[in-house]
N, CA and C atoms of all chains as a GROMACS GRO file, in nm:
protein
  594
    1UNK      N    1  -2.314   4.928  -0.102
    1UNK     CA    2  -2.349   4.822  -0.005
    1UNK      C    3  -2.467   4.856   0.042
    2UNK      N    4  -2.538   4.804   0.057
    2UNK     CA    5  -2.711   4.838   0.155
    2UNK      C    6  -2.676   4.839   0.281
    3UNK      N    7  -2.731   4.951   0.351
    3UNK     CA    8  -2.712   4.938   0.478
    3UNK      C    9  -2.851   4.897   0.541
    4UNK      N   10  -2.800   4.747   0.662
    4UNK     CA   11  -2.901   4.748   0.728
    4UNK      C   12  -3.007   4.835   0.823
    5UNK      N   13  -3.102   4.836   0.808
    5UNK     CA   14  -3.175   4.906   0.913
    5UNK      C   15  -3.205   4.849   1.024
    6UNK      N   16  -3.195   4.861   1.138
    6UNK     CA   17  -3.237   4.811   1.237
    6UNK      C   18  -3.338   4.906   1.298
    7UNK      N   19  -3.425   4.836   1.278
    7UNK     CA   20  -3.548   4.898   1.401
    7UNK      C   21  -3.567   4.847   1.500
    8UNK      N   22  -3.510   4.937   1.606
    8UNK     CA   23  -3.562   4.910   1.747
    8UNK      C   24  -3.680   4.940   1.775
    9UNK      N   25  -3.755   4.856   1.867
    9UNK     CA   26  -3.876   4.877   1.888
    9UNK      C   27  -3.871   4.930   2.025
   10UNK      N   28  -3.983   5.044   2.045
   10UNK     CA   29  -3.957   5.081   2.192
   10UNK      C   30  -4.047   4.987   2.297
   11UNK      N   31  -3.968   5.005   2.427
   11UNK     CA   32  -4.029   4.905   2.506
   11UNK      C   33  -4.151   4.957   2.524
   12UNK      N   34  -4.271   4.865   2.555
   12UNK     CA   35  -4.392   4.892   2.588
   12UNK      C   36  -4.387   4.917   2.751
   13UNK      N   37  -4.470   5.036   2.766
   13UNK     CA   38  -4.512   5.121   2.884
   13UNK      C   39  -4.533   5.025   2.982
   14UNK      N   40  -4.478   5.033   3.132
   14UNK     CA   41  -4.468   4.944   3.214
   14UNK      C   42  -4.634   4.934   3.280
   15UNK      N   43  -4.710   5.054   3.256
   15UNK     CA   44  -4.853   5.048   3.315
   15UNK      C   45  -4.947   4.958   3.226
   16UNK      N   46  -4.888   4.946   3.090
   16UNK     CA   47  -4.993   4.876   3.005
   16UNK      C   48  -4.969   4.714   3.040
   17UNK      N   49  -4.868   4.644   3.103
   17UNK     CA   50  -4.839   4.508   3.112
   17UNK      C   51  -4.833   4.458   3.260
   18UNK      N   52  -4.770   4.566   3.323
   18UNK     CA   53  -4.741   4.533   3.473
   18UNK      C   54  -4.888   4.451   3.592
   19UNK      N   55  -4.959   4.542   3.556
   19UNK     CA   56  -5.125   4.499   3.635
   19UNK      C   57  -5.136   4.365   3.591
   20UNK      N   58  -5.154   4.345   3.439
   20UNK     CA   59  -5.215   4.189   3.394
   20UNK      C   60  -5.108   4.077   3.441
   21UNK      N   61  -4.984   4.125   3.419
   21UNK     CA   62  -4.872   4.015   3.481
   21UNK      C   63  -4.880   3.993   3.628
   22UNK      N   64  -4.858   4.090   3.701
   22UNK     CA   65  -4.893   4.090   3.846
   22UNK      C   66  -5.001   4.011   3.887
   23UNK      N   67  -5.134   4.062   3.821
   23UNK     CA   68  -5.224   3.983   3.874
   23UNK      C   69  -5.233   3.808   3.845
   24UNK      N   70  -5.156   3.822   3.722
   24UNK     CA   71  -5.148   3.672   3.669
   24UNK      C   72  -5.044   3.582   3.743
   25UNK      N   73  -4.976   3.654   3.806
   25UNK     CA   74  -4.879   3.572   3.904
   25UNK      C   75  -5.004   3.533   4.043
   26UNK      N   76  -5.037   3.645   4.073
   26UNK     CA   77  -5.130   3.614   4.185
   26UNK      C   78  -5.222   3.515   4.183
   27UNK      N   79  -5.304   3.546   4.085
   27UNK     CA   80  -5.422   3.460   4.093
   27UNK      C   81  -5.411   3.399   3.947
   28UNK      N   82  -5.356   3.264   3.923
   28UNK     CA   83  -5.400   3.205   3.758
   28UNK      C   84  -5.470   3.258   3.670
   29UNK      N   85  -5.455   3.284   3.579
   29UNK     CA   86  -5.560   3.335   3.466
   29UNK      C   87  -5.601   3.477   3.506
   30UNK      N   88  -5.587   3.539   3.629
   30UNK     CA   89  -5.574   3.657   3.701
   30UNK      C   90  -5.600   3.790   3.537
   31UNK      N   91  -5.446   3.752   3.510
   31UNK     CA   92  -5.414   3.851   3.391
   31UNK      C   93  -5.527   3.854   3.256
   32UNK      N   94  -5.549   3.731   3.275
   32UNK     CA   95  -5.659   3.764   3.151
   32UNK      C   96  -5.797   3.779   3.153
   33UNK      N   97  -5.870   3.798   3.276
   33UNK     CA   98  -5.969   3.844   3.337
   33UNK      C   99  -5.949   3.972   3.326
   34UNK      N  100  -5.835   4.033   3.374
   34UNK     CA  101  -5.834   4.170   3.374
   34UNK      C  102  -5.845   4.258   3.237
   35UNK      N  103  -5.792   4.171   3.145
   35UNK     CA  104  -5.792   4.192   3.006
   35UNK      C  105  -5.942   4.131   2.904
   36UNK      N  106  -6.013   4.076   3.012
   36UNK     CA  107  -6.124   4.092   2.967
   36UNK      C  108  -6.124   3.934   2.827
   37UNK      N  109  -6.052   3.857   2.894
   37UNK     CA  110  -6.003   3.732   2.801
   37UNK      C  111  -6.093   3.612   2.921
   38UNK      N  112  -6.219   3.619   2.951
   38UNK     CA  113  -6.248   3.549   3.066
   38UNK      C  114  -6.256   3.399   3.045
   39UNK      N  115  -6.315   3.349   2.885
   39UNK     CA  116  -6.274   3.234   2.870
   39UNK      C  117  -6.182   3.148   2.906
   40UNK      N  118  -6.058   3.231   2.841
   40UNK     CA  119  -5.931   3.156   2.811
   40UNK      C  120  -5.854   3.160   3.004
   41UNK      N  121  -5.900   3.244   3.073
   41UNK     CA  122  -5.871   3.284   3.202
   41UNK      C  123  -5.927   3.191   3.295
   42UNK      N  124  -6.057   3.154   3.289
   42UNK     CA  125  -6.103   3.038   3.354
   42UNK      C  126  -6.072   2.925   3.308
   43UNK      N  127  -6.009   2.898   3.194
   43UNK     CA  128  -5.953   2.763   3.148
   43UNK      C  129  -5.831   2.748   3.226
   44UNK      N  130  -5.739   2.872   3.234
   44UNK     CA  131  -5.597   2.866   3.279
   44UNK      C  132  -5.604   2.864   3.434
   45UNK      N  133  -5.727   2.950   3.489
   45UNK     CA  134  -5.728   2.937   3.684
   45UNK      C  135  -5.780   2.769   3.680
   46UNK      N  136  -5.839   2.722   3.626
   46UNK     CA  137  -5.909   2.560   3.630
   46UNK      C  138  -5.802   2.489   3.653
   47UNK      N  139  -5.708   2.500   3.536
   47UNK     CA  140  -5.590   2.412   3.507
   47UNK      C  141  -5.512   2.405   3.576
   48UNK      N  142  -5.425   2.551   3.629
   48UNK     CA  143  -5.323   2.582   3.706
   48UNK      C  144  -5.366   2.526   3.867
   49UNK      N  145  -5.498   2.586   3.917
   49UNK     CA  146  -5.565   2.540   4.017
   49UNK      C  147  -5.564   2.387   4.039
   50UNK      N  148  -5.635   2.294   3.922
   50UNK     CA  149  -5.659   2.157   3.953
   50UNK      C  150  -5.529   2.077   3.966
   51UNK      N  151  -5.413   2.134   3.889
   51UNK     CA  152  -5.272   2.106   3.892
   51UNK      C  153  -5.214   2.102   4.045
   52UNK      N  154  -5.223   2.229   4.091
   52UNK     CA  155  -5.170   2.288   4.236
   52UNK      C  156  -5.248   2.155   4.348
   53UNK      N  157  -5.412   2.161   4.311
   53UNK     CA  158  -5.458   2.096   4.412
   53UNK      C  159  -5.398   1.928   4.390
   54UNK      N  160  -5.420   1.914   4.296
   54UNK     CA  161  -5.379   1.744   4.301
   54UNK      C  162  -5.258   1.728   4.345
   55UNK      N  163  -5.131   1.818   4.351
   55UNK     CA  164  -5.013   1.838   4.410
   55UNK      C  165  -5.018   1.815   4.510
   56UNK      N  166  -5.097   1.930   4.632
   56UNK     CA  167  -5.103   1.898   4.761
   56UNK      C  168  -5.203   1.749   4.808
   57UNK      N  169  -5.295   1.737   4.710
   57UNK     CA  170  -5.366   1.597   4.794
   57UNK      C  171  -5.266   1.452   4.752
   58UNK      N  172  -5.180   1.485   4.687
   58UNK     CA  173  -5.063   1.377   4.643
   58UNK      C  174  -4.957   1.377   4.760
   59UNK      N  175  -4.964   1.472   4.842
   59UNK     CA  176  -4.889   1.528   4.972
   59UNK      C  177  -4.738   1.561   4.913
   60UNK      N  178  -4.746   1.632   4.783
   60UNK     CA  179  -4.601   1.665   4.721
   60UNK      C  180  -4.541   1.781   4.813
   61UNK      N  181  -4.384   1.756   4.796
   61UNK     CA  182  -4.314   1.855   4.874
   61UNK      C  183  -4.272   1.975   4.792
   62UNK      N  184  -4.265   2.096   4.926
   62UNK     CA  185  -4.267   2.216   4.843
   62UNK      C  186  -4.059   2.223   4.883
   63UNK      N  187  -3.996   2.253   4.748
   63UNK     CA  188  -3.870   2.298   4.749
   63UNK      C  189  -3.844   2.448   4.841
   64UNK      N  190  -3.737   2.397   4.917
   64UNK     CA  191  -3.695   2.563   4.936
   64UNK      C  192  -3.520   2.562   4.929
   65UNK      N  193  -3.502   2.686   4.863
   65UNK     CA  194  -3.362   2.705   4.827
   65UNK      C  195  -3.254   2.638   4.913
   66UNK      N  196  -3.122   2.576   4.852
   66UNK     CA  197  -3.056   2.534   4.938
   66UNK      C  198  -2.922   2.569   4.862
   67UNK      N  199  -2.826   2.577   4.959
   67UNK     CA  200  -2.705   2.572   4.905
   67UNK      C  201  -2.604   2.441   4.865
   68UNK      N  202  -2.495   2.431   4.846
   68UNK     CA  203  -2.429   2.297   4.805
   68UNK      C  204  -2.357   2.319   4.696
   69UNK      N  205  -2.372   2.178   4.626
   69UNK     CA  206  -2.331   2.151   4.512
   69UNK      C  207  -2.433   2.197   4.417
   70UNK      N  208  -2.377   2.214   4.284
   70UNK     CA  209  -2.424   2.294   4.143
   70UNK      C  210  -2.566   2.222   4.149
   71UNK      N  211  -2.589   2.095   4.138
   71UNK     CA  212  -2.696   2.031   4.103
   71UNK      C  213  -2.797   2.067   4.240
   72UNK      N  214  -2.755   2.056   4.348
   72UNK     CA  215  -2.857   2.131   4.484
   72UNK      C  216  -2.938   2.249   4.440
   73UNK      N  217  -2.820   2.310   4.440
   73UNK     CA  218  -2.885   2.456   4.390
   73UNK      C  219  -2.956   2.447   4.280
   74UNK      N  220  -2.908   2.411   4.177
   74UNK     CA  221  -2.989   2.412   4.076
   74UNK      C  222  -3.146   2.352   4.107
   75UNK      N  223  -3.180   2.249   4.159
   75UNK     CA  224  -3.267   2.167   4.166
   75UNK      C  225  -3.405   2.260   4.250
   76UNK      N  226  -3.326   2.273   4.386
   76UNK     CA  227  -3.387   2.315   4.462
   76UNK      C  228  -3.429   2.491   4.477
   77UNK      N  229  -3.337   2.555   4.430
   77UNK     CA  230  -3.403   2.715   4.364
   77UNK      C  231  -3.483   2.705   4.256
   78UNK      N  232  -3.481   2.621   4.132
   78UNK     CA  233  -3.535   2.618   4.063
   78UNK      C  234  -3.677   2.544   4.104
   79UNK      N  235  -3.711   2.501   4.195
   79UNK     CA  236  -3.808   2.407   4.214
   79UNK      C  237  -3.894   2.537   4.311
   80UNK      N  238  -3.791   2.590   4.378
   80UNK     CA  239  -3.877   2.701   4.479
   80UNK      C  240  -3.920   2.791   4.402
   81UNK      N  241  -3.866   2.843   4.276
   81UNK     CA  242  -3.939   2.958   4.202
   81UNK      C  243  -4.012   2.902   4.131
   82UNK      N  244  -4.046   2.784   4.077
   82UNK     CA  245  -4.146   2.707   4.033
   82UNK      C  246  -4.272   2.728   4.131
   83UNK      N  247  -4.259   2.671   4.215
   83UNK     CA  248  -4.370   2.662   4.346
   83UNK      C  249  -4.402   2.818   4.390
   84UNK      N  250  -4.319   2.881   4.364
   84UNK     CA  251  -4.365   3.030   4.410
   84UNK      C  252  -4.428   3.108   4.301
   85UNK      N  253  -4.430   3.098   4.161
   85UNK     CA  254  -4.504   3.126   4.073
   85UNK      C  255  -4.653   3.059   4.070
   86UNK      N  256  -4.706   2.998   4.134
   86UNK     CA  257  -4.846   2.968   4.147
   86UNK      C  258  -4.924   3.076   4.226
   87UNK      N  259  -4.841   3.154   4.272
   87UNK     CA  260  -4.901   3.271   4.355
   87UNK      C  261  -4.982   3.279   4.467
   88UNK      N  262  -5.090   3.280   4.484
   88UNK     CA  263  -5.190   3.309   4.592
   88UNK      C  264  -5.205   3.126   4.616
   89UNK      N  265  -5.189   3.060   4.553
   89UNK     CA  266  -5.211   2.892   4.612
   89UNK      C  267  -5.078   2.864   4.662
   90UNK      N  268  -4.958   2.887   4.637
   90UNK     CA  269  -4.851   2.856   4.692
   90UNK      C  270  -4.870   2.970   4.814
   91UNK      N  271  -4.870   3.092   4.836
   91UNK     CA  272  -4.910   3.155   4.955
   91UNK      C  273  -4.994   3.111   5.066
   92UNK      N  274  -5.102   3.071   5.021
   92UNK     CA  275  -5.204   3.016   5.111
   92UNK      C  276  -5.164   2.900   5.178
   93UNK      N  277  -5.111   2.779   5.092
   93UNK     CA  278  -5.097   2.669   5.129
   93UNK      C  279  -4.965   2.680   5.239
   94UNK      N  280  -4.883   2.768   5.228
   94UNK     CA  281  -4.750   2.800   5.288
   94UNK      C  282  -4.792   2.903   5.420
   95UNK      N  283  -4.894   2.968   5.426
   95UNK     CA  284  -4.952   3.029   5.534
   95UNK      C  285  -5.059   2.982   5.649
   96UNK      N  286  -5.104   2.840   5.539
   96UNK     CA  287  -5.207   2.773   5.632
   96UNK      C  288  -5.115   2.634   5.692
   97UNK      N  289  -4.995   2.624   5.651
   97UNK     CA  290  -4.902   2.551   5.751
   97UNK      C  291  -4.879   2.405   5.658
   98UNK      N  292  -4.879   2.421   5.538
   98UNK     CA  293  -4.867   2.294   5.470
   98UNK      C  294  -4.734   2.256   5.481
   99UNK      N  295  -4.728   2.173   5.507
   99UNK     CA  296  -4.514   2.133   5.511
   99UNK      C  297  -4.574   1.960   5.475
  100UNK      N  298  -4.445   1.913   5.368
  100UNK     CA  299  -4.454   1.789   5.381
  100UNK      C  300  -4.284   1.714   5.326
  101UNK      N  301  -4.238   1.644   5.439
  101UNK     CA  302  -4.121   1.595   5.425
  101UNK      C  303  -4.074   1.507   5.279
  102UNK      N  304  -3.968   1.560   5.243
  102UNK     CA  305  -3.940   1.481   5.103
  102UNK      C  306  -3.905   1.334   5.108
  103UNK      N  307  -4.034   1.223   5.098
  103UNK     CA  308  -4.031   1.083   5.110
  103UNK      C  309  -4.023   1.007   5.001
  104UNK      N  310  -3.996   0.860   5.018
  104UNK     CA  311  -3.997   0.783   4.870
  104UNK      C  312  -4.142   0.773   4.860
  105UNK      N  313  -4.155   0.744   4.725
  105UNK     CA  314  -4.297   0.687   4.672
  105UNK      C  315  -4.360   0.752   4.552
  106UNK      N  316  -4.417   0.706   4.493
  106UNK     CA  317  -4.439   0.730   4.337
  106UNK      C  318  -4.549   0.840   4.352
  107UNK      N  319  -4.667   0.838   4.426
  107UNK     CA  320  -4.747   0.935   4.462
  107UNK      C  321  -4.689   1.041   4.497
  108UNK      N  322  -4.617   1.071   4.605
  108UNK     CA  323  -4.574   1.195   4.690
  108UNK      C  324  -4.483   1.238   4.577
  109UNK      N  325  -4.379   1.160   4.502
  109UNK     CA  326  -4.327   1.204   4.385
  109UNK      C  327  -4.407   1.303   4.292
  110UNK      N  328  -4.498   1.242   4.229
  110UNK     CA  329  -4.597   1.316   4.144
  110UNK      C  330  -4.660   1.437   4.199
  111UNK      N  331  -4.666   1.431   4.327
  111UNK     CA  332  -4.745   1.573   4.401
  111UNK      C  333  -4.615   1.653   4.357
  112UNK      N  334  -4.507   1.613   4.412
  112UNK     CA  335  -4.384   1.719   4.404
  112UNK      C  336  -4.376   1.795   4.238
  113UNK      N  337  -4.402   1.718   4.165
  113UNK     CA  338  -4.396   1.723   3.981
  113UNK      C  339  -4.504   1.834   4.012
  114UNK      N  340  -4.632   1.797   4.034
  114UNK     CA  341  -4.754   1.850   3.999
  114UNK      C  342  -4.723   1.996   4.059
  115UNK      N  343  -4.687   2.027   4.174
  115UNK     CA  344  -4.671   2.160   4.245
  115UNK      C  345  -4.595   2.227   4.178
  116UNK      N  346  -4.460   2.192   4.103
  116UNK     CA  347  -4.351   2.304   4.040
  116UNK      C  348  -4.433   2.306   3.933
  117UNK      N  349  -4.508   2.165   3.857
  117UNK     CA  350  -4.539   2.228   3.692
  117UNK      C  351  -4.657   2.319   3.724
  118UNK      N  352  -4.741   2.350   3.798
  118UNK     CA  353  -4.850   2.430   3.847
  118UNK      C  354  -4.786   2.572   3.805
  119UNK      N  355  -4.701   2.597   3.869
  119UNK     CA  356  -4.591   2.750   3.890
  119UNK      C  357  -4.560   2.734   3.748
  120UNK      N  358  -4.501   2.639   3.651
  120UNK     CA  359  -4.447   2.683   3.527
  120UNK      C  360  -4.553   2.704   3.445
  121UNK      N  361  -4.653   2.617   3.473
  121UNK     CA  362  -4.785   2.674   3.374
  121UNK      C  363  -4.803   2.800   3.403
  122UNK      N  364  -4.833   2.849   3.520
  122UNK     CA  365  -4.866   2.985   3.541
  122UNK      C  366  -4.757   3.081   3.488
  123UNK      N  367  -4.652   3.064   3.492
  123UNK     CA  368  -4.549   3.146   3.424
  123UNK      C  369  -4.572   3.152   3.276
  124UNK      N  370  -4.652   3.068   3.184
  124UNK     CA  371  -4.683   3.057   3.043
  124UNK      C  372  -4.787   3.154   3.058
  125UNK      N  373  -4.883   3.124   3.104
  125UNK     CA  374  -5.011   3.223   3.117
  125UNK      C  375  -4.930   3.362   3.134
  126UNK      N  376  -4.859   3.387   3.272
  126UNK     CA  377  -4.802   3.525   3.268
  126UNK      C  378  -4.760   3.571   3.125
  127UNK      N  379  -4.729   3.490   3.072
  127UNK     CA  380  -4.611   3.528   2.911
  127UNK      C  381  -4.712   3.591   2.828
  128UNK      N  382  -4.859   3.539   2.830
  128UNK     CA  383  -4.938   3.513   2.770
  128UNK      C  384  -5.023   3.639   2.782
  129UNK      N  385  -5.038   3.643   2.887
  129UNK     CA  386  -5.102   3.818   2.923
  129UNK      C  387  -5.027   3.900   2.906
  130UNK      N  388  -4.878   3.892   2.936
  130UNK     CA  389  -4.801   4.029   2.893
  130UNK      C  390  -4.827   4.040   2.713
  131UNK      N  391  -4.826   3.965   2.622
  131UNK     CA  392  -4.811   3.973   2.493
  131UNK      C  393  -4.987   4.017   2.476
  132UNK      N  394  -5.091   3.986   2.516
  132UNK     CA  395  -5.185   4.027   2.495
  132UNK      C  396  -5.207   4.184   2.536
  133UNK      N  397  -5.132   4.217   2.656
  133UNK     CA  398  -5.146   4.347   2.736
  133UNK      C  399  -5.088   4.440   2.649
  134UNK      N  400  -4.954   4.382   2.575
  134UNK     CA  401  -4.882   4.492   2.475
  134UNK      C  402  -4.943   4.484   2.336
  135UNK      N  403  -5.034   4.422   2.307
  135UNK     CA  404  -5.078   4.422   2.170
  135UNK      C  405  -5.049   4.331   2.082
  136UNK      N  406  -4.943   4.244   2.104
  136UNK     CA  407  -4.865   4.138   2.023
  136UNK      C  408  -4.975   4.040   1.985
  137UNK      N  409  -5.041   4.013   2.062
  137UNK     CA  410  -5.157   3.907   2.051
  137UNK      C  411  -5.311   3.944   2.122
  138UNK      N  412  -5.390   3.865   2.024
  138UNK     CA  413  -5.549   3.891   2.051
  138UNK      C  414  -5.586   3.844   2.194
  139UNK      N  415  -5.722   1.417   5.407
  139UNK     CA  416  -5.761   1.406   5.277
  139UNK      C  417  -5.620   1.360   5.192
  140UNK      N  418  -5.631   1.254   5.111
  140UNK     CA  419  -5.487   1.189   5.049
  140UNK      C  420  -5.567   1.128   4.963
  141UNK      N  421  -5.493   1.160   4.831
  141UNK     CA  422  -5.508   1.121   4.641
  141UNK      C  423  -5.409   1.006   4.655
  142UNK      N  424  -5.452   0.904   4.620
  142UNK     CA  425  -5.351   0.782   4.609
  142UNK      C  426  -5.374   0.741   4.465
  143UNK      N  427  -5.300   0.809   4.352
  143UNK     CA  428  -5.315   0.767   4.225
  143UNK      C  429  -5.231   0.652   4.166
  144UNK      N  430  -5.256   0.582   4.047
  144UNK     CA  431  -5.178   0.483   3.988
  144UNK      C  432  -5.110   0.604   3.906
  145UNK      N  433  -4.961   0.570   3.860
  145UNK     CA  434  -4.893   0.600   3.758
  145UNK      C  435  -4.962   0.663   3.640
  146UNK      N  436  -5.071   0.574   3.586
  146UNK     CA  437  -5.127   0.600   3.457
  146UNK      C  438  -5.247   0.704   3.504
  147UNK      N  439  -5.274   0.699   3.620
  147UNK     CA  440  -5.362   0.834   3.642
  147UNK      C  441  -5.343   0.968   3.665
  148UNK      N  442  -5.188   0.968   3.749
  148UNK     CA  443  -5.133   1.074   3.764
  148UNK      C  444  -5.065   1.156   3.662
  149UNK      N  445  -5.007   1.039   3.534
  149UNK     CA  446  -5.007   1.104   3.427
  149UNK      C  447  -5.083   1.150   3.356
  150UNK      N  448  -5.196   1.101   3.349
  150UNK     CA  449  -5.334   1.148   3.270
  150UNK      C  450  -5.363   1.288   3.308
  151UNK      N  451  -5.384   1.276   3.461
  151UNK     CA  452  -5.421   1.422   3.478
  151UNK      C  453  -5.288   1.565   3.452
  152UNK      N  454  -5.189   1.468   3.454
  152UNK     CA  455  -5.082   1.596   3.433
  152UNK      C  456  -5.095   1.630   3.275
  153UNK      N  457  -5.159   1.548   3.213
  153UNK     CA  458  -5.140   1.555   3.057
  153UNK      C  459  -5.253   1.634   3.026
  154UNK      N  460  -5.353   1.618   3.105
  154UNK     CA  461  -5.494   1.716   3.085
  154UNK      C  462  -5.448   1.845   3.113
  155UNK      N  463  -5.393   1.881   3.231
  155UNK     CA  464  -5.369   1.983   3.264
  155UNK      C  465  -5.304   2.124   3.178
  156UNK      N  466  -5.177   2.008   3.158
  156UNK     CA  467  -5.060   2.074   3.092
  156UNK      C  468  -5.140   2.111   2.936
  157UNK      N  469  -5.199   2.011   2.877
  157UNK     CA  470  -5.259   2.047   2.725
  157UNK      C  471  -5.366   2.129   2.724
  158UNK      N  472  -5.449   2.130   2.844
  158UNK     CA  473  -5.555   2.298   2.814
  158UNK      C  474  -5.449   2.423   2.852
  159UNK      N  475  -5.324   2.461   2.916
  159UNK     CA  476  -5.288   2.547   2.915
  159UNK      C  477  -5.194   2.564   2.769
  160UNK      N  478  -5.141   2.464   2.758
  160UNK     CA  479  -5.022   2.508   2.620
  160UNK      C  480  -5.126   2.505   2.488
  161UNK      N  481  -5.240   2.503   2.515
  161UNK     CA  482  -5.343   2.510   2.413
  161UNK      C  483  -5.364   2.614   2.406
  162UNK      N  484  -5.446   2.683   2.486
  162UNK     CA  485  -5.473   2.831   2.536
  162UNK      C  486  -5.352   2.922   2.536
  163UNK      N  487  -5.225   2.893   2.546
  163UNK     CA  488  -5.121   3.027   2.490
  163UNK      C  489  -5.074   3.034   2.405
  164UNK      N  490  -5.074   2.908   2.339
  164UNK     CA  491  -5.016   2.887   2.232
  164UNK      C  492  -5.047   2.946   2.087
  165UNK      N  493  -5.167   2.958   2.061
  165UNK     CA  494  -5.213   2.957   1.919
  165UNK      C  495  -5.295   3.094   1.968
  166UNK      N  496  -5.345   3.134   1.820
  166UNK     CA  497  -5.394   3.268   1.837
  166UNK      C  498  -5.533   3.283   1.813
  167UNK      N  499  -5.617   3.153   1.756
  167UNK     CA  500  -5.756   3.147   1.713
  167UNK      C  501  -5.820   3.053   1.826
  168UNK      N  502  -5.937   3.051   1.835
  168UNK     CA  503  -5.982   2.936   1.936
  168UNK      C  504  -5.984   2.798   1.897
  169UNK      N  505  -5.982   2.793   1.726
  169UNK     CA  506  -6.023   2.661   1.657
  169UNK      C  507  -5.862   2.602   1.670
  170UNK      N  508  -5.768   2.690   1.679
  170UNK     CA  509  -5.637   2.680   1.641
  170UNK      C  510  -5.611   2.591   1.798
  171UNK      N  511  -5.653   2.668   1.874
  171UNK     CA  512  -5.619   2.633   1.996
  171UNK      C  513  -5.679   2.513   2.090
  172UNK      N  514  -5.814   2.497   2.024
  172UNK     CA  515  -5.855   2.347   2.037
  172UNK      C  516  -5.806   2.255   1.960
  173UNK      N  517  -5.728   2.290   1.832
  173UNK     CA  518  -5.692   2.150   1.794
  173UNK      C  519  -5.551   2.121   1.871
  174UNK      N  520  -5.474   2.223   1.894
  174UNK     CA  521  -5.334   2.205   1.953
  174UNK      C  522  -5.353   2.153   2.068
  175UNK      N  523  -5.467   2.187   2.147
  175UNK     CA  524  -5.486   2.121   2.295
  175UNK      C  525  -5.517   1.962   2.260
  176UNK      N  526  -5.594   1.963   2.179
  176UNK     CA  527  -5.610   1.770   2.173
  176UNK      C  528  -5.473   1.731   2.092
  177UNK      N  529  -5.406   1.806   2.023
  177UNK     CA  530  -5.275   1.722   1.948
  177UNK      C  531  -5.171   1.724   2.101
  178UNK      N  532  -5.179   1.832   2.138
  178UNK     CA  533  -5.067   1.785   2.219
  178UNK      C  534  -5.110   1.665   2.373
  179UNK      N  535  -5.234   1.672   2.373
  179UNK     CA  536  -5.290   1.566   2.479
  179UNK      C  537  -5.233   1.429   2.405
  180UNK      N  538  -5.255   1.411   2.245
  180UNK     CA  539  -5.286   1.304   2.201
  180UNK      C  540  -5.124   1.249   2.239
  181UNK      N  541  -5.035   1.352   2.192
  181UNK     CA  542  -4.897   1.340   2.225
  181UNK      C  543  -4.843   1.271   2.351
  182UNK      N  544  -4.908   1.291   2.456
  182UNK     CA  545  -4.889   1.276   2.593
  182UNK      C  546  -4.916   1.150   2.607
  183UNK      N  547  -5.021   1.124   2.552
  183UNK     CA  548  -5.091   0.956   2.571
  183UNK      C  549  -4.989   0.899   2.498
  184UNK      N  550  -4.982   0.930   2.374
  184UNK     CA  551  -4.887   0.859   2.268
  184UNK      C  552  -4.748   0.797   2.322
  185UNK      N  553  -4.684   0.913   2.416
  185UNK     CA  554  -4.570   0.897   2.498
  185UNK      C  555  -4.598   0.810   2.589
  186UNK      N  556  -4.697   0.819   2.646
  186UNK     CA  557  -4.710   0.716   2.821
  186UNK      C  558  -4.712   0.591   2.791
  187UNK      N  559  -4.814   0.593   2.672
  187UNK     CA  560  -4.798   0.463   2.655
  187UNK      C  561  -4.710   0.379   2.535
  188UNK      N  562  -4.653   0.437   2.450
  188UNK     CA  563  -4.517   0.418   2.391
  188UNK      C  564  -4.394   0.356   2.507
  189UNK      N  565  -4.382   0.475   2.597
  189UNK     CA  566  -4.260   0.459   2.663
  189UNK      C  567  -4.283   0.336   2.776
  190UNK      N  568  -4.430   0.342   2.834
  190UNK     CA  569  -4.474   0.225   2.908
  190UNK      C  570  -4.465   0.078   2.837
  191UNK      N  571  -4.497   0.091   2.725
  191UNK     CA  572  -4.460  -0.041   2.644
  191UNK      C  573  -4.298  -0.072   2.600
  192UNK      N  574  -4.248   0.029   2.604
  192UNK     CA  575  -4.097   0.024   2.575
  192UNK      C  576  -4.016  -0.031   2.714
  193UNK      N  577  -4.087   0.011   2.841
  193UNK     CA  578  -4.024  -0.050   2.967
  193UNK      C  579  -4.040  -0.166   2.975
  194UNK      N  580  -4.190  -0.206   2.930
  194UNK     CA  581  -4.238  -0.349   2.962
  194UNK      C  582  -4.148  -0.414   2.920
  195UNK      N  583  -4.101  -0.435   2.803
  195UNK     CA  584  -4.024  -0.514   2.700
  195UNK      C  585  -3.871  -0.505   2.722
  196UNK      N  586  -3.871  -0.379   2.768
  196UNK     CA  587  -3.685  -0.401   2.806
  196UNK      C  588  -3.658  -0.442   2.939
  197UNK      N  589  -3.791  -0.477   3.044
  197UNK     CA  590  -3.748  -0.548   3.144
  197UNK      C  591  -3.756  -0.708   3.110
  198UNK      N  592  -3.810  -0.758   3.001
  198UNK     CA  593  -3.805  -0.850   2.969
  198UNK      C  594  -3.918  -0.970   3.029
   0.00000   0.00000   0.00000
């Protein structure tokens, strides 16, 4: 009976990827800029920032973590995490006093989704920066 | 300043931004990234018009 050899890959050193991922969180595309992928970084910066600004201009609501029933926790905490993942865009808008009540209307509703999706797209950008930083991707 | 978009305009912008990011992060060569970005955008548009017509006919 052949014994399967499980090759355990060593975890990449933190110093190799943490700066790129952290900068990628703070500034969308920042991780790519740090890793000298300026073209891709520029596209990510433009897309995530464009999505977030459209969300603000449509007066989307920012989520706040809430307790209550399971669905309320999932939606509000997940939405809050999505918002926070936009990095400096989220921090600036909160620091500058952006507030919007959750009201009915398709434009406002699209705005809320744009704000969350900007953060989710930035997570994808951070994962990409991580893969580039550890050499898994060019 | 306030942006008042139609459903189509909002969905178009959403598709555009999302397609660019998906194209950039998913593939390994610039050519593949460009193709995948256009492919994703085309899928968004197809779904947008397809579901739009479905809702139109569904309402009778």
